[in-house]
N, C-alpha and C positions, 0 to 999 in steps of 0.2 A: 454685676454677672450677668450677661449677653440673653438675648432672647433666642428659644430653640424653636422651632418648628416640631411639628408630629415626627418627621424624617431626622431630625438630631441637625440641623442646621443651623448656625445660626445668622440670623437676620431672614432667613427663608429664602434664597438667594440663589443656591445651588442645582447648578444645572447640568444635566450627565454631557460627558463630552462627544458624544454622537446625538444627542441631540443638538449640543452648541452648534457643532457642526453640519448642521442639517445631512447626515447618516441617517438613513432608515435602518432598523438594527432587523435583519430577517428573520423570521420566523424557520427555528431548526426542529424537524420532526425529527425521533431517533434513528429512523434510519439512517438521515444525512449524518447525525451527529456520530452513529458505526461507522460510517463510509470516513468519516472524515478523521476518527481514530485508527482506523487500518492504515490510512495515508500516513497519519502521523508514526506508527509503528514504521512502516517501511523508509520514510525518512530519518529515524532514530540507527535503523540497520546499516545505511548508506552513510551516517556518521561514524558510527564503530568501526564498520571496515574501512573506512579511509586513515579512521585514527589509529587503530592496530597498523597498516602499512605504515602509516607518516613516522611514529614512537620507533617501528622494528626496523625501517630506515636510518632513519636517525643515528639511534643506537648503536646500529651494525658500523654504521660508517663515520662518527665520532667517537666512540668509545670499543669499537672494537667487542661489544656486547651483544648478545641476542635473548631476544622472550622466549624462555622455553616455551615452545610446541605452536612458537609462532606462525608455524607453515601449517598445523594441523587447525589454528583457528583460524587463520585469513583463507583455509578453503571452507571449512565449516559456515565461516560467520559470511562467507561470499552465497554459500549453498541456499544460505537462510535468509539473505536481501533479495537473490533471485528470486523466491517463490513469494516472498514479500511486496518485490516490487510488482510480480505477474499481477498478485490481484488489484493493486495502486492502480495502474495503467488499462488491466482489463474493465473496470470499471467505466473511466472516465474515456474511453475509447482513444488512449492517447500512445497508444503502442504503433510499430511500423505497420502501414498497409498501402494494399496497391488497387488504387482506383481508376483503372483503364476501365472497365465497365460501368462502375458507379458514377462516375465524373459525367457519363453520355446516357445516363437515363433521367428521368422522370422523378420527382418527391415521390410518388406514391411506389413504385419501383425501387426506388433508393427504400427507402420505409422497409418494404418485403430483405431488401436484401439486407439490411441492417439487422432483422430479427433472425435470419437463417443465417448468417457467418454467427452471430450470437449464439444461436442455438449449436453453431458448430462445437463454436469455441467450450461451449459449457459440457458439452459431451466429452471433450478432449480433455478438460483441466479435470473433471470428473473422475476422468479414467485415470490419469494422472495419480489424483489424491488417494484413489484407493491403491494404486503399485505403491505409492510411498509412503503408507501408514504400514507396509509389508515391511520395508524397508527399515522401517522403524523397528519392529518387533525384531526383525531379522539381529539388527544392531546391538538391540537388549537382549535377547538369548545369547549372542555369539560372544557378549560381554567385550564388542571392540573399543580398545582404550587407546588414548594421545601416546602419543612414542616416549615424550618425557617429561610428563608428571602422571601418565597412566589415569587420565581421568575418563569416565565413560562420555562415549561418542553419542548414545542416543538421544539425550537432552536436546543437541541440538538439532539432530534429523527430526523430532518429534517437533522444535519449534520451528523449521521447514516446513513441514506438515501443517503446522496450525495456519503459517502460511497461506497455504495452497487450499487447505479450507476455505479461511477466508476468502481467495479467490471465486472458487465454487458459492460462495453465497452471495457475493457480490455480482460477479455475473447473474445469477441466477435474478436478483433483484434488477440489474439491467434488462434483463430478457423481457421481464413485468412489464417493467415503465416503458421499454422501447412496444410494447404491446399497446398496454393498458391505458400510460400516463407518459405519451413522448413528452409532454410539455416540462415535464418533472427536467430531463433530460438537457431539454433546450438546447439554444444552438451554440451554445457557449462551448460548447466540449467539442462540436466537430470540427475538425480541421479545414483548414482551408486548403486546395490544393495551389501551389507553386509554382508559378508562369514565367 
């Protein structure tokens, strides 16, 4: 019978892979894990929309069959994807920007512009979230259904609205970090200009 150490490893020679490779495991606080979860949800919806489109095209092309409500599912899932994508790109600053002024000023003014632009984005997305919640209520109250299967559409609108709420939360976190802890954003998320 082999000797086991306190961790249950025979001979006590088990070394975690990250230690063996010399990779320092990063400490992740709950907010960073929340941000990662939002990005994972957005990635899931990208895959779902791609799978829906691919399967629909293949079935239609090879078997002359269509998925019931494929068009409705496609457009509703695309709407969900857009709002969760806004959440993911808004925090990381990965959205399309125009840096005509930004690139020609010093770091202090760049930080002021970052904070101002993020506050404007926070305001716009917060108003959008408010109006989208109204759309959720209207589709629920009007009992809007899909064409073929007669499924209610309000859960899709609710999922899109939750993505928008996540965007507001992440933009608020980004604003807080830009003002009080810019080192948490680091330079790793800043896009380099193309020359």
